[in-house]
C-alpha positions as CSV (number, residue, x, y, z in Angstrom):
1,X,13.4,-3.0,3.3
2,X,10.8,-3.3,6.1
3,X,8.7,-6.4,6.7
4,X,5.6,-4.3,5.7
5,X,7.2,-3.4,2.4
6,X,8.0,-7.0,1.8
7,X,4.2,-7.8,2.3
8,X,3.3,-5.0,-0.1
9,X,5.6,-6.2,-2.9
10,X,4.5,-9.8,-2.4
11,X,0.9,-8.7,-2.8
12,X,1.8,-6.5,-5.8
13,X,3.6,-9.4,-7.5
14,X,0.6,-11.7,-7.0
15,X,-1.4,-9.3,-9.1
16,X,1.3,-8.1,-11.4
17,X,4.1,-10.6,-11.5
18,X,6.0,-8.7,-14.2
19,X,6.7,-5.9,-11.8
20,X,10.4,-5.5,-10.8
21,X,10.7,-3.8,-7.4
22,X,13.9,-2.1,-8.6
23,X,11.8,-0.1,-11.0
24,X,9.4,1.2,-8.2
25,X,10.0,4.5,-6.5
26,X,8.4,4.1,-3.0
27,X,7.5,7.7,-2.8
28,X,5.7,8.0,-6.2
29,X,2.1,6.9,-6.9
30,X,2.2,3.2,-7.5
31,X,-0.6,3.1,-10.1
32,X,1.4,5.6,-12.2
33,X,4.4,3.2,-12.1
34,X,2.5,-0.1,-12.6
35,X,-0.2,-0.8,-15.1
36,X,-3.1,-1.7,-12.6
37,X,-6.7,-1.0,-13.5
38,X,-9.2,-0.5,-10.8
39,X,-10.1,-4.2,-10.5
40,X,-6.4,-5.1,-10.2
41,X,-5.9,-2.4,-7.6
42,X,-8.8,-3.8,-5.5
43,X,-7.4,-7.3,-5.9
44,X,-4.0,-6.0,-4.7
45,X,-5.5,-4.3,-1.7
46,X,-7.5,-7.5,-0.8
47,X,-4.3,-9.6,-1.1
48,X,-2.5,-7.1,1.1
49,X,-5.3,-7.4,3.7
50,X,-5.0,-11.2,3.6
51,X,-1.2,-11.1,4.0
52,X,-1.2,-8.6,6.8
53,X,-4.5,-9.1,8.6
54,X,-5.1,-5.3,8.4
55,X,-8.4,-3.9,7.4
56,X,-8.4,-1.3,4.6
57,X,-11.8,0.3,4.5
58,X,-12.9,1.7,1.1
59,X,-13.0,5.2,2.6
60,X,-9.1,5.0,3.0
61,X,-8.1,3.6,-0.3
62,X,-7.8,6.9,-2.1
63,X,-5.1,7.9,0.4
64,X,-3.0,4.9,-0.3
65,X,-1.0,6.0,-3.4
66,X,2.6,5.0,-2.9
67,X,4.5,2.2,-1.3
68,X,5.4,4.6,1.5
69,X,1.8,5.5,2.0
70,X,0.8,1.8,2.1
71,X,3.6,0.9,4.5
72,X,2.9,3.7,6.9
73,X,-0.9,3.0,6.8
74,X,-0.5,-0.7,7.4
75,X,2.0,-0.2,10.2
76,X,-0.4,2.2,11.9
77,X,-3.3,-0.2,11.4
78,X,-1.3,-3.0,13.0
79,X,0.2,-0.8,15.8
80,X,3.7,-0.9,14.5
81,X,4.4,2.7,13.8
82,X,5.0,6.0,15.6
83,X,4.3,8.1,12.4
84,X,3.1,11.7,13.0
85,X,-0.6,12.1,13.5
86,X,-2.3,13.4,10.3
87,X,0.1,12.0,7.7
88,X,-2.3,9.1,6.9
89,X,-5.9,8.6,7.9
90,X,-8.9,10.7,8.4
91,X,-8.2,14.4,7.9
92,X,-4.9,13.8,6.1
93,X,-4.3,16.0,3.1
94,X,-2.9,14.7,-0.2
């Protein structure tokens, strides 16, 4: 598991400590797998920003659905990825 994924799960467990990472499919929408209301989701994203130092503008939050989406997005924000252009970010389809 990547360091970015570790940050994501640590932030998730700070908001939803009952979550077992073994039950999470990294490719499926996270909010479909974990009972997070909109306030919990925003708290999770704020915690993720604090842990990583990345900025997640409100305009991007709708694209961040799965652990994989989050990991790729954060890695790109922090300059740690060579992900194909257009998979996450402005103009991405989903």
